C-alpha positions, 0 to 999 in steps of 0.5 A, spaced: 071 525 261 073 525 254 071 521 248 078 518 247 085 518 251 091 518 247 097 514 249 100 521 251 097 527 253 098 533 258 092 537 262 092 543 266 089 541 272 086 546 278 088 545 285 095 544 289 100 538 289 097 536 296 090 536 293 092 532 287 096 527 291 090 526 296 086 524 290 091 520 286 090 513 290 082 513 290 082 515 282 087 509 281 082 504 283 086 500 287 092 499 282 099 499 285 102 506 285 109 508 286 110 515 288 116 519 287 118 527 286 113 530 282 112 523 279 107 517 279 107 510 276 101 506 276 101 499 274 095 497 270 093 490 266 101 488 265 102 496 263 103 502 266 101 509 266 107 514 268 104 521 271 109 527 271 106 534 274 109 541 275 106 547 278 103 552 274 102 560 275 096 561 279 090 562 274 087 569 276 080 572 275 079 579 278 081 578 285 081 570 285 087 566 285 086 558 283 092 554 284 094 549 278 098 544 275 100 541 269 100 533 269 103 529 263 100 522 262 104 517 259 101 510 258 106 504 256 104 497 254 096 498 255 091 496 250 086 502 248 080 498 251 084 498 258 087 505 257 079 508 256 077 503 262 082 506 267 081 513 264 074 513 265 074 511 272 080 516 273 076 522 270 070 521 274 074 520 281 078 526 280 072 531 278 070 536 283 063 539 284 061 546 283 055 550 283 
């Protein structure tokens, strides 16, 4: 999680598109989702979050290769409070354990 979520930002995320899509509905916590080609629109409290993603070259560390995506987040007509509430849940849900 981060302390602030601007209306527009981009993230480099680990995983494949299939893994991302497999977690997306749960991360949206019951909000209606429209999924298109490398795009999703989530209705939130009278506003929306539009996500766009694209595959990036894998991250390589020695012989290990990790798939990754660039994900653009764009909030529309959503209060700062609603954006923070949504993203806190979204980030906690999308976290993957390690160790």
